[in-house]
C-alpha positions in Angstrom: 0.0 0.0 0.0 1.5 3.3 -1.1 2.2 6.1 1.4 -0.2 8.4 -0.5 -3.1 5.9 -0.2 -2.4 5.4 3.6 -2.5 9.2 4.0 -5.8 9.4 2.2 -7.3 6.8 4.5 -6.0 8.6 7.6 -7.5 11.9 6.4 -10.8 10.3 5.6 -11.0 8.7 9.0 -10.3 12.1 10.6 -13.0 13.8 8.6 -15.6 11.1 9.6 -14.6 11.4 13.2 -15.1 15.2 13.2 -18.5 14.8 11.5 -19.6 12.2 14.0 -18.5 14.2 16.9 -20.3 17.3 15.6 -23.5 15.3 15.1 -23.4 14.0 18.7 -22.8 17.6 19.9 -25.8 19.0 18.0 -28.0 16.1 19.1 -27.2 16.7 22.8 -27.8 20.5 22.7 -30.7 21.5 25.0 -33.2 22.8 22.4 -34.8 25.0 25.0 -31.6 27.1 25.0 -31.8 28.0 21.3 -33.3 31.4 20.6 -36.6 30.2 19.2 -37.3 27.7 21.9 -36.2 30.1 24.6 -38.7 32.6 23.4 -41.4 29.9 23.6 -40.4 29.0 27.1 -40.4 32.7 28.2 -43.8 33.2 26.6 -45.2 30.2 28.6 -43.7 31.7 31.8 -45.2 35.1 31.1 -48.5 33.4 30.4 -48.3 31.7 33.8 -47.7 35.1 35.5 -50.7 36.6 33.7 -52.9 33.8 34.8 -51.8 34.2 38.4 -52.5 38.0 38.1 -55.9 37.2 36.6 -56.8 34.9 39.5 -55.8 37.7 41.9 -58.1 40.2 40.1 -60.9 37.6 40.0 -60.7 37.0 43.8 -60.7 40.7 44.5 -63.8 41.5 42.4 -65.6 38.5 43.6 -65.2 39.9 47.1 -66.4 43.3 46.0 -69.5 41.9 44.4 -70.2 39.4 47.3 -69.9 42.1 49.9 -71.6 44.9 47.8 -68.6 47.0 48.6 -69.5 49.8 46.1 -72.4 51.0 48.2 -75.6 50.5 46.2 -78.8 48.7 47.3 -79.9 48.6 43.7 -76.9 47.0 42.0 -73.7 45.2 43.1 -72.0 47.3 40.4 -72.3 50.4 42.5 -74.1 53.7 42.4 -72.7 54.6 39.0 -74.7 51.7 37.5 -78.1 52.7 39.0 -80.9 53.4 36.6 -81.2 57.1 37.8 -77.5 57.6 37.1 -77.3 56.0 33.6 -80.1 57.8 31.8 -77.7 59.9 29.7 -75.3 57.2 28.8 -78.1 54.8 27.7 -79.1 57.4 25.2 -75.4 57.8 24.1 -75.0 54.1 23.6 -78.3 54.0 21.6 -77.1 56.8 19.4 -73.8 55.1 18.8 -75.5 51.9 17.7 -77.7 53.8 15.2 -75.1 56.3 14.0 -72.3 53.7 13.4 -74.4 50.8 12.2 -73.4 48.5 15.1 -74.5 44.9 14.8 -72.3 43.3 17.5 -71.4 45.0 20.8 -69.2 43.7 23.6 -69.7 45.1 27.1 -66.5 44.6 29.1 -67.1 44.4 32.0 -70.9 44.1 32.2 -71.3 43.7 36.0 -74.8 42.6 36.9 -76.2 44.4 33.8 -78.5 46.5 35.9 -79.0 49.2 33.2 -77.7 47.9 29.9 -80.8 45.9 29.2 -82.7 49.2 29.0 -80.6 50.7 26.2 -83.0 51.8 23.4 -82.5 49.6 20.3 -80.3 47.0 22.0 -82.8 44.3 21.0 -81.9 45.0 17.3 -78.2 43.9 17.8 -76.2 41.1 19.3 -75.0 42.0 22.8 -72.3 40.1 24.6 -71.6 41.0 28.3 -68.4 39.7 29.8 -67.1 39.8 33.3 -64.4 38.2 35.4 -66.8 37.2 38.2 -68.3 33.9 37.2 -71.2 34.1 39.7 -72.3 37.4 38.1 -72.4 35.8 34.7 -74.5 32.9 36.0 -77.0 35.3 37.5 -77.1 37.4 34.3 -77.9 34.3 32.2 -80.7 33.4 34.5 -82.1 36.9 34.9 -82.0 37.8 31.2 -82.7 34.4 29.7 -85.7 35.6 27.8 -83.8 38.4 26.1 -82.4 36.3 23.2 -80.2 39.2 21.9 -78.2 39.2 25.1 -75.4 36.6 25.9 -73.0 36.5 28.8 -69.5 34.9 29.1 -66.9 34.8 31.9 -63.8 36.5 30.7 -60.8 38.5 32.0 -60.8 41.8 30.1 -57.0 42.0 30.0 -56.1 38.3 29.3 -58.8 36.4 27.4 -59.5 37.0 23.7 -63.1 38.0 22.7 -65.1 35.1 21.4 -66.7 37.3 18.7 -65.6 40.2 16.5 -67.4 43.3 17.7 -68.2 46.6 16.0 -68.4 48.4 19.3 -66.8 47.7 22.7 -68.1 49.4 25.8 -65.5 49.5 28.5 -67.1 51.6 31.3 -65.9 51.9 34.9 -63.2 49.3 34.4 -59.8 51.0 33.6 -59.8 53.1 36.8 -60.4 50.1 39.0 -57.3 48.3 37.8 -53.5 48.7 37.4 -52.0 50.4 34.4 -50.6 47.0 33.3 -54.0 45.4 33.2 -55.7 48.5 31.7 -53.1 48.7 28.9 -53.5 45.1 28.0 -57.3 45.5 27.9 -57.1 48.5 25.6 -54.6 46.8 23.3 -56.8 43.7 23.2 -59.8 45.9 22.2 -57.8 47.5 19.5 -56.7 44.0 18.2 -60.3 42.7 18.3 -61.3 44.3 15.0 -63.7 46.7 16.8 -64.2 50.1 15.2 -65.4 52.1 18.1 -64.8 52.3 21.9 -67.2 53.6 24.5 -65.5 54.6 27.7 -65.6 57.1 30.5 -63.3 59.7 31.9 -63.4 62.5 34.5 -63.4 66.0 33.1 -62.7 69.3 34.8 -66.0 70.6 36.2 -65.9 74.3 36.3 -67.1 74.6 39.9 -64.3 72.4 41.2 -60.6 73.5 41.6 -58.5 71.6 39.1 -55.8 71.0 41.8 -58.2 68.8 43.8 -58.1 66.2 41.0 -55.5 63.5 40.9 -55.8 61.8 37.6 -54.4 58.4 36.5 -52.8 56.8 39.5 -51.4 53.2 39.2 -53.3 51.1 41.7 -53.9 47.5 42.7 -57.1 45.7 41.4 -60.3 46.9 43.0 -58.9 50.3 43.9 -59.9 53.6 42.3 -58.6 56.8 40.8 -60.1 59.6 38.7 -59.2 58.7 35.1 -58.6 60.9 32.1 -57.9 58.7 29.2 -56.5 61.7 27.2 -53.7 62.3 29.7 -50.5 60.3 30.3 -50.0 57.4 30.2 -53.1 56.6 28.0 -52.9 59.6 25.7 -56.2 58.9 23.8 -57.1 61.0 20.9 -60.3 63.1 21.2 -63.7 61.4 21.3 -66.0 61.7 18.4 -68.9 62.6 20.7 -69.6 62.6 24.4 -72.2 63.2 27.1 -72.0 63.8 30.8 -73.0 61.2 33.3 -75.1 61.3 36.5 -78.7 62.0 37.4 -80.0 64.6 34.9 -76.5 64.8 33.5 -75.0 66.2 36.7 -71.9 64.5 38.1 -70.0 66.1 41.0 -66.6 64.9 39.6 -67.2 65.8 36.0 -67.6 62.3 34.8 -68.3 61.9 31.0 -68.6 59.1 28.6 -67.5 59.3 25.0 -67.2 57.4 21.7 -63.7 57.0 20.4 -62.6 55.8 17.0 -60.2 52.9 17.2 -57.2 52.7 17.4 -56.8 55.3 20.1 -54.1 54.4 22.6 -51.1 56.8 22.4 -52.5 58.7 19.4 -53.4 61.9 21.3 -51.2 64.8 22.3 -51.4 64.1 26.0 -53.3 67.2 26.8 -56.6 67.4 28.7 -59.8 67.9 26.8 -61.9 70.5 28.6 -65.3 71.3 27.0 -66.2 74.9 26.5 -68.8 76.3 28.9 -71.4 75.9 26.2 -70.5 72.2 25.5 -70.4 71.5 29.2 -73.9 72.9 29.6 -75.2 71.1 26.5 -73.7 67.7 27.3 -76.0 67.4 30.4 -79.1 67.4 28.1 -77.9 66.0 24.8 -74.9 64.4 23.0 -72.2 66.8 22.0 -70.8 65.8 18.6 -67.2 66.9 18.0 -66.3 65.2 14.8 
């Protein structure tokens, strides 16, 4: 056997050994440490954290509803959901349904649905009320079982996807009872749902109250409360298309209003407060003020 042939065999054996060793090395790599699988693992861990946060929110609001902590004998959802308080916003929702051709509406959260059933024209569309408190949903299904246009589902507003694609989402008295993290996730979920319009509330500057007495947009734990202005930092909503003041006869001591916003809306405003003119502030107590 020639020296050249022996050298060729030795080199071939070395190449085969290197390839075999590399194959064993690749086979034994922990796939979870590769970038793609690491991202999957992190996503699962983040999901676990979100589920734990959701259970914490659920427990808190279950306690609020069970103990009627929001101080109303008429509704577990609080005085802001009493019939006498919601006359103006029922008319605003009805106008929104008619003006924007709404066929499907999601109400998140719906609470015990004390006033929503009385929205004029609601029977002409598909209404889905969602809430994190399972007992409330069971009660709603029983109470409104004869209203076939109304359905109810247990759902965490900031975690679970909507089961249907809505035209309009009403998110009233929810953001200001939750942390910024939960509120932002909820708004982004609404924007990703395919909805075209958002109905939500904020606290305006009533002319009879010193502005300094208001403390807008405070990060809180679930079940807490702050006066919210969605057009200020960190939400920075763009201006509403139309709005109306809340409260009995349109009078609210803290300047609470409800408006219709064109989606998307988060971060698209200039971060300044929207203060109605004196004329608009007077008119919005009796009728809807259309801005755009």
